[in-house]
DSSP file (Angstrom, degrees, kcal/mol; ACC not computed):
  #  RESIDUE AA STRUCTURE BP1 BP2  ACC     N-H-->O    O-->H-N    N-H-->O    O-->H-N    TCO  KAPPA ALPHA  PHI   PSI    X-CA   Y-CA   Z-CA
    1    1 A M              0   0    0      0, 0.0     2,-0.5     0, 0.0     0, 0.0   0.000 360.0 360.0 360.0 128.3  -15.1   -6.2   17.0
    2    2 A E        -     0   0    0      2,-0.0     2,-0.5     0, 0.0     0, 0.0  -0.870 360.0-152.6 -97.3 127.6  -14.4   -2.8   15.5
    3    3 A I        +     0   0    0     -2,-0.5     3,-0.1     1,-0.1     0, 0.0  -0.884  16.6 179.7-104.7 126.7  -11.9   -2.9   12.6
    4    4 A Q        -     0   0    0     -2,-0.5     2,-0.3     1,-0.3    -1,-0.1   0.757  65.0 -20.8 -95.0 -29.3  -10.0    0.3   11.9
    5    5 A G        -     0   0    0      2,-0.0     2,-0.4    43,-0.0    -1,-0.3  -0.982  50.0-138.9-171.1 164.7   -7.9   -0.9    9.0
    6    6 A I        -     0   0    0     -2,-0.3    42,-0.6    -3,-0.1     2,-0.4  -0.998  13.3-159.0-136.4 139.2   -6.4   -3.8    7.1
    7    7 A Y  E     -a   48   0A   0     -2,-0.4     2,-0.4    40,-0.1    42,-0.2  -0.971  10.9-144.7-119.5 132.4   -3.0   -4.3    5.6
    8    8 A A  E     -a   49   0A   0     40,-2.8    42,-2.9    -2,-0.4     2,-0.4  -0.784  27.0-155.3 -85.5 140.0   -2.0   -6.7    2.8
    9    9 A T  E     -a   50   0A   0     -2,-0.4     2,-0.4    40,-0.2    42,-0.2  -0.967  15.8-173.3-128.1 135.0    1.6   -7.9    3.5
   10   10 A L  E     -a   51   0A   0     40,-2.4    42,-2.3    -2,-0.4     2,-0.3  -0.964  20.3-131.4-123.6 143.1    4.3   -9.2    1.2
   11   11 A A  E     -a   52   0A   0     -2,-0.4    48,-0.8    46,-0.3     2,-0.3  -0.660  21.0-168.7 -93.7 149.1    7.6  -10.7    2.2
   12   12 A T  E     -a   53   0A   0     40,-2.3    42,-2.7    -2,-0.3     3,-0.2  -0.979  25.9-154.1-134.8 148.8   10.9   -9.8    0.7
   13   13 A A  S    S+     0   0    0     -2,-0.3     2,-0.5     1,-0.3    42,-0.2   0.751  96.1  34.7 -86.2 -28.8   14.4  -11.2    0.9
   14   14 A R     >  -     0   0    0      1,-0.1     4,-2.2    40,-0.1    -1,-0.3  -0.910  65.4-167.2-132.8 105.3   16.0   -7.8    0.2
   15   15 A M  H  > S+     0   0    0     -2,-0.5     4,-3.0     1,-0.2     5,-0.2   0.869  87.4  56.1 -59.9 -40.8   14.3   -4.7    1.6
   16   16 A D  H  > S+     0   0    0      1,-0.2     4,-1.8     2,-0.2    -1,-0.2   0.916 110.7  44.4 -60.3 -43.6   16.3   -2.2   -0.5
   17   17 A R  H  > S+     0   0    0      2,-0.2     4,-2.1     1,-0.2    -1,-0.2   0.904 115.4  47.7 -67.9 -42.2   15.3   -3.9   -3.8
   18   18 A A  H  X S+     0   0    0     -4,-2.2     4,-2.8     2,-0.2     5,-0.3   0.902 109.4  53.4 -66.4 -41.1   11.6   -4.3   -2.8
   19   19 A E  H  X S+     0   0    0     -4,-3.0     4,-2.1    -5,-0.2    -1,-0.2   0.918 110.0  47.5 -61.5 -42.6   11.4   -0.7   -1.6
   20   20 A K  H  X S+     0   0    0     -4,-1.8     4,-1.8    -5,-0.2    -1,-0.2   0.934 113.6  48.3 -62.1 -46.6   12.7    0.6   -5.0
   21   21 A F  H  X S+     0   0    0     -4,-2.1     4,-2.4     1,-0.2    -2,-0.2   0.944 116.1  41.1 -60.7 -51.4   10.3   -1.7   -6.9
   22   22 A Y  H  X S+     0   0    0     -4,-2.8     4,-2.8     1,-0.2     6,-0.3   0.798 109.4  59.1 -73.5 -27.8    7.2   -0.7   -4.9
   23   23 A T  H  X>S+     0   0    0     -4,-2.1     5,-1.3    -5,-0.3     4,-0.7   0.910 111.6  42.3 -62.9 -41.3    8.1    3.0   -4.8
   24   24 A E  H  <5S+     0   0    0     -4,-1.8     3,-0.3     3,-0.2    -2,-0.2   0.912 114.9  50.4 -69.0 -43.1    8.0    2.9   -8.6
   25   25 A L  H  <5S+     0   0    0     -4,-2.4    -2,-0.2     1,-0.2    -3,-0.2   0.922 119.7  35.2 -62.6 -45.1    4.9    0.8   -8.7
   26   26 A F  H  <5S-     0   0    0     -4,-2.8    -1,-0.2     2,-0.2    -2,-0.2   0.488 104.3-129.6 -89.3  -3.6    2.9    3.1   -6.3
   27   27 A A  T  <5S+     0   0    0     -4,-0.7     2,-0.3    -3,-0.3    -3,-0.2   0.821  77.6  71.2  58.1  35.1    4.6    6.2   -7.6
   28   28 A R  S   <S-     0   0    0     -5,-1.3    -2,-0.2    -6,-0.3    -1,-0.1  -0.953  85.2 -95.7-169.5 157.4    5.5    7.4   -4.1
   29   29 A E        -     0   0    0     -2,-0.3    -9,-0.0     1,-0.1   -10,-0.0  -0.261  58.7 -80.4 -68.6 160.6    7.8    6.7   -1.2
   30   30 A P        -     0   0    0      0, 0.0    11,-0.2     0, 0.0    -1,-0.1  -0.289  34.1-132.5 -58.5 150.3    6.6    4.5    1.7
   31   31 A D  S    S-     0   0    0      9,-2.0     2,-0.3     1,-0.2    10,-0.2   0.857  75.5 -20.3 -74.6 -35.8    4.5    6.4    4.2
   32   32 A D  E     -B   40   0A   0      8,-1.6     8,-2.1     0, 0.0    -1,-0.2  -0.984  45.3-128.3-164.1 173.5    6.4    5.1    7.2
   33   33 A R  E     -     0   0A   0     -2,-0.3     6,-0.2     6,-0.2     3,-0.0  -0.807  23.3-177.3-130.9  85.0    8.7    2.5    8.7
   34   34 A P  E     -     0   0A   0      0, 0.0     2,-0.3     0, 0.0     5,-0.1   0.749  68.4  -8.4 -64.1 -24.0    6.9    1.3   11.9
   35   35 A M  E >  S-B   38   0A   0      3,-0.6     3,-1.6     0, 0.0     2,-0.1  -0.974  94.5 -63.2-160.9 167.9    9.8   -1.0   12.9
   36   36 A D  T 3  S+     0   0    0     -2,-0.3     3,-0.1     1,-0.3    17,-0.1  -0.358 121.2  18.1 -58.5 131.3   13.0   -2.4   11.6
   37   37 A G  T 3  S+     0   0    0      1,-0.2    16,-2.6    15,-0.1     2,-0.4   0.658 107.7  95.9  82.0  17.1   12.4   -4.6    8.5
   38   38 A L  E <   +BC  35  52A   0     -3,-1.6    -3,-0.6    14,-0.2     2,-0.3  -0.980  41.4 172.5-143.9 127.5    9.0   -3.2    7.7
   39   39 A I  E     - C   0  51A   0     12,-2.4    12,-2.7    -2,-0.4     2,-0.3  -0.945  13.2-168.6-126.9 153.8    7.8   -0.4    5.4
   40   40 A Q  E     -BC  32  50A   0     -8,-2.1    -9,-2.0    -2,-0.3    -8,-1.6  -0.997  19.9-153.0-149.3 151.5    4.3    0.5    4.5
   41   41 A W  E     - C   0  49A   0      8,-2.8     8,-2.6    -2,-0.3     2,-0.4  -0.967  19.5-157.1-116.8 133.9    2.1    2.5    2.2
   42   42 A R  E     +     0   0A   0     -2,-0.4     6,-0.2     6,-0.2     3,-0.1  -0.885  67.0  15.9-112.4 144.4   -1.3    3.7    3.3
   43   43 A G  E     +     0   0A   0     -2,-0.4     2,-1.2     1,-0.2     5,-0.2   0.839  63.5 164.0  69.9  35.9   -4.2    4.6    1.1
   44   44 A I  E >  S- C   0  47A   0      3,-3.1     3,-1.8    -3,-0.3    -1,-0.2  -0.751  90.2 -33.8 -83.2  97.7   -3.2    3.1   -2.1
   45   45 A A  T 3  S-     0   0    0     -2,-1.2    -1,-0.3     1,-0.3     3,-0.1   0.871 125.9 -46.4  51.9  39.8   -6.6    3.2   -3.8
   46   46 A G  T 3  S+     0   0    0      1,-0.3    -1,-0.3    -3,-0.2     2,-0.3   0.386 121.8 105.6  87.9  -3.5   -8.1    2.6   -0.4
   47   47 A A  E <   - C   0  44A   0     -3,-1.8    -3,-3.1    -5,-0.1     2,-0.4  -0.713  59.8-140.4-108.8 159.8   -5.7   -0.2    0.5
   48   48 A N  E     -a    7   0A   0    -42,-0.6   -40,-2.8    -2,-0.3     2,-0.4  -0.973  18.0-164.1-118.5 134.4   -2.8   -0.4    2.9
   49   49 A I  E     -aC   8  41A   0     -8,-2.6    -8,-2.8    -2,-0.4     2,-0.4  -0.964   4.8-169.0-124.7 133.3    0.3   -2.4    1.8
   50   50 A Q  E     -aC   9  40A   0    -42,-2.9   -40,-2.4    -2,-0.4     2,-0.5  -0.954   5.3-164.1-119.3 141.6    3.2   -3.6    4.0
   51   51 A I  E     -aC  10  39A   0    -12,-2.7   -12,-2.4    -2,-0.4     2,-0.4  -0.995  17.9-175.9-120.4 125.3    6.5   -5.1    2.8
   52   52 A F  E     -aC  11  38A   0    -42,-2.3   -40,-2.3    -2,-0.5     2,-0.6  -0.939  32.1-107.5-128.8 150.1    8.5   -6.9    5.5
   53   53 A Q  E     +a   12   0A   0    -16,-2.6   -40,-0.2    -2,-0.4     2,-0.1  -0.588  57.0 138.7 -72.8 114.4   11.9   -8.6    5.6
   54   54 A D    >>  -     0   0    0    -42,-2.7     4,-1.0    -2,-0.6     3,-1.0  -0.551  26.3-175.7-160.6  85.1   11.4  -12.3    5.7
   55   55 A R  T 34 S+     0   0    0      1,-0.3     3,-0.4   -42,-0.2   -42,-0.1   0.834  82.6  57.8 -55.4 -38.0   13.8  -14.3    3.5
   56   56 A D  T 34 S+     0   0    0      1,-0.2    -1,-0.3   -44,-0.1   -43,-0.1   0.805 116.5  32.4 -67.4 -29.7   12.1  -17.6    4.2
   57   57 A N  T X4 S+     0   0    0     -3,-1.0     3,-1.6   -45,-0.1   -46,-0.3   0.400  85.4 128.5-108.6   1.6    8.7  -16.5    2.9
   58   58 A A  T 3< S+     0   0    0     -4,-1.0   -46,-0.2    -3,-0.4    -5,-0.0  -0.326  72.1  24.1 -60.2 135.6    9.8  -14.1    0.2
   59   59 A G  T 3  S+     0   0    0    -48,-0.8    -1,-0.2    46,-0.0    46,-0.1   0.404  95.4  94.2  93.7  -2.0    8.1  -14.8   -3.2
   60   60 A S    <   +     0   0    0     -3,-1.6    -2,-0.1    44,-0.1     2,-0.1   0.380  62.5 102.9-103.1   4.9    5.1  -16.6   -1.9
   61   61 A G        -     0   0    0    -50,-0.2    44,-2.1    -4,-0.2     2,-0.4  -0.400  52.2-154.3 -89.2 164.4    2.7  -13.6   -1.8
   62   62 A R  E     +d  105   0B   0     42,-0.2     2,-0.3    -2,-0.1    44,-0.2  -0.993  11.3 178.6-136.3 141.8   -0.1  -12.6   -4.1
   63   63 A L  E     -d  106   0B   0     42,-2.0    44,-2.8    -2,-0.4     2,-0.5  -0.993  13.5-153.8-144.0 135.2   -1.5   -9.1   -4.7
   64   64 A T  E     -d  107   0B   0     -2,-0.3     2,-0.5    42,-0.2    44,-0.2  -0.951   7.4-167.2-112.8 131.2   -4.3   -8.0   -7.1
   65   65 A V  E     -d  108   0B   0     42,-3.2    44,-2.4    -2,-0.5     2,-0.5  -0.973  12.5-146.2-118.1 118.7   -4.3   -4.4   -8.4
   66   66 A V  E     -d  109   0B   0     -2,-0.5    44,-0.2    42,-0.2    42,-0.1  -0.735  20.2-173.7 -88.1 128.5   -7.5   -3.3  -10.1
   67   67 A V        -     0   0    0     42,-2.6     3,-0.2    -2,-0.5    -2,-0.0  -0.905  29.2-136.8-122.4 148.9   -6.8   -0.8  -13.0
   68   68 A P  S    S+     0   0    0      0, 0.0     2,-0.4     0, 0.0    -1,-0.1   0.843  96.1  23.9 -73.9 -31.8   -9.3    1.1  -15.1
   69   69 A R     >  -     0   0    0      1,-0.1     4,-2.1    40,-0.0     5,-0.2  -0.929  61.8-162.4-140.0 112.5   -7.5    0.5  -18.4
   70   70 A M  H  > S+     0   0    0     -2,-0.4     4,-3.2     1,-0.2     5,-0.2   0.894  92.0  56.3 -59.2 -43.1   -5.2   -2.5  -18.9
   71   71 A D  H  > S+     0   0    0      1,-0.2     4,-2.2     2,-0.2    -1,-0.2   0.905 109.5  45.6 -60.1 -42.3   -3.6   -1.1  -22.0
   72   72 A D  H  > S+     0   0    0      2,-0.2     4,-2.4     1,-0.2    -1,-0.2   0.914 114.5  48.0 -66.3 -42.7   -2.5    2.1  -20.1
   73   73 A A  H  X S+     0   0    0     -4,-2.1     4,-2.5     2,-0.2     5,-0.2   0.921 111.8  49.8 -64.4 -43.9   -1.3    0.1  -17.1
   74   74 A R  H  X S+     0   0    0     -4,-3.2     4,-2.7     2,-0.2     5,-0.2   0.936 111.8  47.8 -59.6 -47.7    0.7   -2.3  -19.3
   75   75 A R  H  X S+     0   0    0     -4,-2.2     4,-1.7    -5,-0.2    -2,-0.2   0.922 112.2  49.7 -60.4 -45.5    2.3    0.6  -21.2
   76   76 A S  H  X S+     0   0    0     -4,-2.4     4,-0.6     1,-0.2    -1,-0.2   0.912 113.9  44.7 -61.4 -44.8    3.2    2.3  -17.9
   77   77 A L  H ><>S+     0   0    0     -4,-2.5     5,-2.2     1,-0.2     3,-1.1   0.907 110.6  53.1 -67.8 -42.2    4.8   -0.8  -16.4
   78   78 A E  H ><5S+     0   0    0     -4,-2.7     3,-1.3     1,-0.3    -1,-0.2   0.827 101.0  61.6 -64.7 -29.9    6.7   -1.8  -19.5
   79   79 A E  H 3<5S+     0   0    0     -4,-1.7    -1,-0.3     1,-0.3    -2,-0.2   0.768 105.6  47.6 -64.9 -24.6    8.2    1.7  -19.6
   80   80 A T  T <<5S-     0   0    0     -3,-1.1    -1,-0.3    -4,-0.6    -2,-0.2   0.360 127.6 -99.8 -96.3   4.6    9.8    1.0  -16.2
   81   81 A G  T < 5S+     0   0    0     -3,-1.3     2,-0.4     1,-0.3    -3,-0.2   0.501  75.7 140.8  94.4   4.0   11.0   -2.4  -17.4
   82   82 A V      < -     0   0    0     -5,-2.2     2,-0.5    -6,-0.1    -1,-0.3  -0.699  40.1-149.3 -83.7 128.0    8.3   -4.6  -15.9
   83   83 A K        -     0   0    0     -2,-0.4    16,-0.4    16,-0.2     2,-0.2  -0.866  10.6-158.0-100.7 125.4    7.3   -7.5  -18.2
   84   84 A L        -     0   0    0     -2,-0.5    14,-0.2    14,-0.1     3,-0.1  -0.666  17.3-115.9 -98.3 155.7    3.7   -8.7  -18.0
   85   85 A T        -     0   0    0     12,-2.7    -1,-0.1    -2,-0.2    13,-0.0  -0.226  49.0 -76.1 -73.7 173.8    2.3  -12.0  -19.0
   86   86 A G        -     0   0    0      1,-0.1    11,-0.3    10,-0.1     2,-0.2  -0.275  60.0-100.0 -63.3 162.3   -0.2  -12.4  -21.8
   87   87 A E        -     0   0    0      9,-0.1     2,-0.3    -3,-0.1     9,-0.2  -0.577  30.0-161.0 -91.3 151.0   -3.7  -11.3  -20.9
   88   88 A S  E     -E   95   0B   0      7,-2.3     7,-2.5    -2,-0.2     2,-0.4  -0.921   6.6-151.7-121.9 152.6   -6.6  -13.6  -20.0
   89   89 A E  E     +E   94   0B   0     -2,-0.3     5,-0.2     5,-0.2     2,-0.2  -0.991  23.7 155.2-128.6 136.4  -10.3  -12.6  -20.1
   90   90 A G  E >   -E   93   0B   0      3,-2.7     3,-1.2    -2,-0.4    -2,-0.0  -0.594  60.8 -61.9-137.4-161.5  -13.0  -14.0  -18.0
   91   91 A D  T 3  S+     0   0    0      1,-0.3     3,-0.1    -2,-0.2    26,-0.0   0.767 130.7  44.8 -63.6 -25.6  -16.4  -13.2  -16.6
   92   92 A Y  T 3  S-     0   0    0      1,-0.3    -1,-0.3    19,-0.1     2,-0.1  -0.265 119.0 -90.1-117.9  47.8  -15.0  -10.3  -14.6
   93   93 A G  E <   -E   90   0B   0     -3,-1.2    -3,-2.7    18,-0.2    -1,-0.3  -0.434  63.9 -29.6  94.8-160.1  -12.8   -8.6  -17.2
   94   94 A R  E     -EF  89 110B   0     16,-1.9    16,-3.1    -5,-0.2     2,-0.3  -0.729  48.9-171.5-103.7 147.4   -9.1   -8.9  -18.3
   95   95 A I  E     +EF  88 109B   0     -7,-2.5    -7,-2.3    -2,-0.3     2,-0.3  -0.976   8.9 175.1-135.3 153.8   -6.1   -9.9  -16.2
   96   96 A A  E     - F   0 108B   0     12,-1.7    12,-3.5    -2,-0.3     2,-0.3  -0.961  17.7-146.2-147.6 155.4   -2.3   -9.9  -16.7
   97   97 A Q  E     + F   0 107B   0    -11,-0.3   -12,-2.7    -2,-0.3     2,-0.3  -0.885  18.4 168.9-128.9 157.6    0.4  -10.8  -14.2
   98   98 A F  E     - F   0 106B   0      8,-2.2     8,-3.3    -2,-0.3     2,-0.3  -0.939  25.9-122.5-151.4 171.0    4.0   -9.9  -13.3
   99   99 A A  E     - F   0 105B   0    -16,-0.4     6,-0.2    -2,-0.3   -16,-0.2  -0.895  14.1-129.3-121.0 149.2    6.3  -10.6  -10.4
  100  100 A D    >   -     0   0    0      4,-2.1     3,-1.6    -2,-0.3   -82,-0.1  -0.307  50.6 -83.8 -81.0 178.2    8.2   -8.4   -8.0
  101  101 A P  T 3  S+     0   0    0      0, 0.0    -1,-0.1     0, 0.0   -83,-0.1   0.734 131.9  49.0 -59.8 -22.3   11.9   -8.9   -7.5
  102  102 A D  T 3  S-     0   0    0    -91,-0.1     3,-0.1     2,-0.1   -90,-0.0   0.594 121.8-103.3 -90.5 -11.9   11.3  -11.7   -5.0
  103  103 A G    <   +     0   0    0     -3,-1.6     2,-0.1     1,-0.3   -45,-0.0   0.454  66.0 153.5 100.6   2.2    8.7  -13.5   -7.2
  104  104 A N        -     0   0    0    -93,-0.2    -4,-2.1     1,-0.1     2,-0.4  -0.477  46.9-121.9 -60.6 134.6    5.6  -12.4   -5.4
  105  105 A R  E     -dF  62  99B   0    -44,-2.1   -42,-2.0    -6,-0.2     2,-0.5  -0.694  26.3-167.3 -90.2 128.7    2.9  -12.5   -8.0
  106  106 A I  E     -dF  63  98B   0     -8,-3.3    -8,-2.2    -2,-0.4     2,-0.5  -0.964   5.0-158.8-115.4 125.6    1.0   -9.3   -8.8
  107  107 A T  E     -dF  64  97B   0    -44,-2.8   -42,-3.2    -2,-0.5     2,-0.5  -0.902   4.7-152.2-106.2 127.4   -2.2   -9.6  -10.9
  108  108 A L  E     -dF  65  96B   0    -12,-3.5   -12,-1.7    -2,-0.5     2,-0.5  -0.846  17.0-167.8 -92.3 133.5   -3.6   -6.6  -12.8
  109  109 A A  E     -dF  66  95B   0    -44,-2.4   -42,-2.6    -2,-0.5   -14,-0.2  -0.985  13.5-167.0-128.8 125.7   -7.3   -6.8  -13.2
  110  110 A E  E     - F   0  94B   0    -16,-3.1   -16,-1.9    -2,-0.5     3,-0.1  -0.942  22.7-138.6-108.2 112.6   -9.4   -4.6  -15.5
  111  111 A P        -     0   0    0      0, 0.0   -18,-0.2     0, 0.0   -19,-0.1  -0.276  28.8 -97.6 -65.0 155.8  -13.1   -4.9  -14.7
  112  112 A P        -     0   0    0      0, 0.0   -21,-0.0     0, 0.0     4,-0.0  -0.318  31.0-113.0 -67.3 159.3  -15.5   -5.1  -17.6
  113  113 A S  S    S+     0   0    0      1,-0.2     3,-0.0    -3,-0.1     0, 0.0   0.808 110.6  31.4 -65.5 -27.6  -17.3   -1.9  -18.6
  114  114 A S  S    S-     0   0    0      1,-0.1    -1,-0.2     2,-0.0     0, 0.0  -0.993  73.5-150.2-129.3 125.4  -20.5   -3.5  -17.4
  115  115 A P  S    S+     0   0    0      0, 0.0     2,-0.5     0, 0.0    -1,-0.1   0.601  80.9  69.4 -71.2  -7.6  -20.5   -6.0  -14.6
  116  116 A F  S    S-     0   0    0    -24,-0.0     2,-0.2    -4,-0.0   -24,-0.0  -0.929  76.0-138.8-116.3 131.9  -23.5   -7.8  -16.0
  117  117 A K              0   0    0     -2,-0.5   -26,-0.0     1,-0.1     0, 0.0  -0.589 360.0 360.0 -82.1 148.2  -23.5   -9.9  -19.2
  118  118 A T              0   0    0     -2,-0.2    -1,-0.1     0, 0.0    -2,-0.0   0.408 360.0 360.0-108.3 360.0  -26.5   -9.5  -21.5
């Protein structure tokens, strides 16, 4: 099987609200609208993201966004009104979380400066 691309998909109860939120998060408008009730962004740091209208499943999704500097990402999000949880640190760096308007959980992950502990 040859794979040409992969899309992560999140459900929303209100497309207008989700489109506004993700347009701000990704700092650009959706790339296209392949069908009614579906918008998508291509090439977000090498990933493709779809948001689709599905009231019954809205809020049950998860998305991880890897950032180079947690402090910068936190400051940028808080300037737009997004509130992040406190940070946790583990074997693979720091994480903090926030939710989109439907309750889908988004995790910010900052990798450690060195992936190997000494």
